[in-house]
C-alpha angles and dihedrals in degrees: 000000000000119000118196118198126183120198134155090211129005119206102224092195092073123095089238092058092045090052090052092048090053093058117110095234121035124159118195120202113191124200115268117250121228096264089050091050090051091052091047091052094049090048093051090047090055089054087058089049092251130127111224114194113228090237090056091049090050090051090052091054091049092051102037103030132231101304104117094202091054091045092054090051089052090047090057090053091048093050090051090049097053094045115190098357131080125257102257105178153329092301091068091052092046092048092048091053098037110148091018089136116207094025089061092047091047091052089051093046091047090057090049089051090055092049090237102150097179094051092042092055091048092052091045092053092048091056095045090049089051090056101259110156124230089242091057090051093050091049092050093046092048091054092045096051094041086056091049089052092051093047090047087055092054104270117136120255118237138195135047092304096047095121092050090048092050092049092048091050091051093049097046113088110241097236092045090051092054090045091050090053089052091050090054090052091050091049090051090053091048092051093049091047090057090062093194140110121279107287145121093315092053092046090051090054092051092045090053091047091051092053094046095051092048089050091050091050092050097044101075 
């Protein structure tokens, strides 16, 4: 008989845990960290006779989360998308998932959380070129940073990107996180005051918001 148990954290002080530890054969499988996921993706790509650049694998983890099974499914889609050529960088991953909605916004928000202005602007432009409206971006950013605030306050992170969210919350200075949330609110007000279709004015608001959040993240 084989018994499979899944737990994010097992309290070894309980009788149940002690009983498990006393068994003759116990295999423990810990969750893979991001560098290990990147290596796993590149290895699976090689089995399909494809070269997957580490940066592209990293981008896949950012967009799809840390579930290896889901990542391998996304890898299959990516291989089909690129055809005969190799996967050379993040642009291939972004193009293969263009219009993927929240995954695009998460990748953008993740760059903001790192204070990487160059990458944030690149991700922003990709979404705008794909037709994402400024209002969609504001909605996604508001959810992302509200979640970071809750996790910073001790609430658990959920979803496929929970580990990335938890890491981002730990790295973001508390005051800067609150200030970033206020900047998102101000940008939302500015967009609604414009009362027009998505255009240069909306893009200017989002561009300014991107630069402000990255500055807040960098100024510790």
